[in-house]
RODO-2510 file (C-alpha; in nm, 4 decimals, decimal comma):
residues 47
     n   res          X          Y          Z
     1     x     7,5378     7,9769     9,0394
     2     x     7,8848     7,9721     9,1356
     3     x     7,9945     7,7066     8,9060
     4     x     7,8835     7,9303     8,5922
     5     x     8,2267     8,2363     8,7338
     6     x     8,4601     7,9417     8,6717
     7     x     8,6918     8,0363     8,3917
     8     x     8,6449     7,7721     8,0566
     9     x     8,9362     7,5187     7,9952
    10     x     8,9015     7,6118     7,6293
    11     x     8,9593     7,9690     7,6861
    12     x     9,2779     7,9287     7,9315
    13     x     9,5409     7,9538     7,6471
    14     x     9,3978     8,2877     7,5148
    15     x     9,3281     8,4537     7,9406
    16     x     9,7721     8,3602     8,0042
    17     x     9,8032     8,5231     7,6559
    18     x     9,6161     8,8509     7,8384
    19     x     9,7577     8,8543     8,1184
    20     x    10,1078     8,7865     8,0290
    21     x    10,0611     9,0912     7,7545
    22     x     9,9068     9,3371     8,0563
    23     x    10,2334     9,2286     8,2830
    24     x    10,4627     9,3545     7,9880
    25     x    10,2937     9,6194     7,9011
    26     x    10,2020     9,7854     8,2635
    27     x    10,4905     9,6335     8,4791
    28     x    10,7229     9,8450     8,3216
    29     x    10,4724    10,1687     8,3139
    30     x    10,4494    10,1824     8,6726
    31     x    10,7782    10,1628     8,7210
    32     x    10,8168    10,5189     8,4737
    33     x    10,5370    10,6644     8,6682
    34     x    10,6804    10,5797     8,9851
    35     x    11,0394    10,7239     8,8904
    36     x    10,8081    11,0149     8,7583
    37     x    10,7004    11,0715     9,0312
    38     x    10,9656    11,0938     9,2725
    39     x    11,1732    11,2810     9,0079
    40     x    10,8612    11,5422     9,0800
    41     x    10,8925    11,4888     9,4964
    42     x    11,2287    11,5825     9,4847
    43     x    11,1290    11,8822     9,2355
    44     x    10,8874    12,0393     9,4628
    45     x    11,0780    11,9862     9,8068
    46     x    11,3795    12,1756     9,6072
    47     x    11,1901    12,4534     9,5040
***
């Protein structure tokens, strides 16, 4: 059972490309959401 969960070596390149693509897209998006959330907290605090 556990052996079937091991990733196939032939798919390693595709998995690395998918992981890098995910990181390139989602890290800046997460930072933008954090900035928006911080700005919203400041706006709520001021009003």
